[in-house]
C-alpha positions, -999 to +999 in steps of 0.1 A: +087-254-555+063-239-530+061-249-493+041-278-480+004-272-477-021-287-453-057-288-466-079-299-437-059-329-424-045-338-458-008-328-464+002-319-499+040-324-500+048-315-536+031-282-542+042-265-574+024-232-569-002-214-548-022-184-560-044-163-537-070-140-553-089-114-532-117-093-543-131-062-526-166-048-526-166-011-536-196+009-526-207+045-531-206+067-500-242+078-493-248+114-504-213+117-520-197+112-554-169+091-537-167+054-534-146+032-511-137-005-507-158-015-477-150-052-472-135-082-489-160-100-510-142-130-524-110-149-515-099-179-535-068-201-534-056-221-563-032-249-555-012-268-581+005-299-568+018-333-577+007-364-558+035-390-558+042-424-544+020-453-534-003-432-513-013-409-542-046-428-546-055-424-509-047-387-511-068-383-542-097-401-525-093-381-493-094-348-513-125-360-532-143-368-499-133-335-484-147-317-515-180-336-515-186-333-478-214-310-470-216-287-440-239-312-422-214-340-428-186-318-417-200-318-382-199-356-381-164-357-396-149-333-371-162-308-346-137-281-356-146-284-393-183-278-386-174-244-369-147-232-393-149-250-427-118-264-442-086-249-428-057-243-452-022-238-438+006-228-461+034-202-463+011-177-481-019-178-457-037-195-429-073-196-438-099-213-417-132-210-436-124-225-470-145-248-492-132-268-522-150-255-553-129-271-581-108-303-580-090-316-611-066-346-614-045-354-644-022-383-653+001-384-683+025-408-700+054-387-688+042-391-652+028-426-649+034-428-612+020-394-603-012-373-605-012-336-612-036-318-589-053-285-595-076-274-567-095-242-561-109-233-527-132-203-519-136-185-486-170-193-471-172-178-436-193-198-412-197-170-386-182-136-379-164-151-349-146-177-371-139-150-397-122-129-370-103-159-357-091-167-392-079-131-398-061-131-364-044-164-372-034-151-407-019-119-391+000-140-365+014-161-394+025-129-412+041-115-380+058-148-372+072-152-407+087-117-407+115-129-385+123-161-404+151-156-429+143-166-464+165-182-490+193-158-500+191-142-535+211-160-561+245-146-568+253-128-599+277-154-613+277-154-651+273-187-667+297-196-694+303-229-711+332-249-696+358-270-714+345-301-733+342-332-711+355-356-738 
């Protein structure tokens, strides 16, 4: 299971996976036959999670409101969201200028007391200053997590069937 994720002020506690996709603009160098990647053009995050417990309906509604909120309403909802968009904090990235572009909920017979969530967020910079602040925060996260030990690799213990239990 992936780490906990914070989307705006909404915590997602049971995240199954996070995928980050980055695209880069490639342009031809003027007067040359060479090309180079000049700047990132797209950044998307896809989050797969499970909403559990009695607060799953409230979390679902909060995510829907966050997805529907326009930039004008963001300024009324919170001063920091008006300047930076929706912040996403997780073990993979710290991104300030995100906007929800796709939100899907599913419920099945196997999981009657849970909702499966699939959410896609896209990078939508509000200003060059907030974009710079987001990159600095993401680099600080990367530098800070370098010193944190991760889970040790599983041991190479072969599995073999044990004696019958009956």
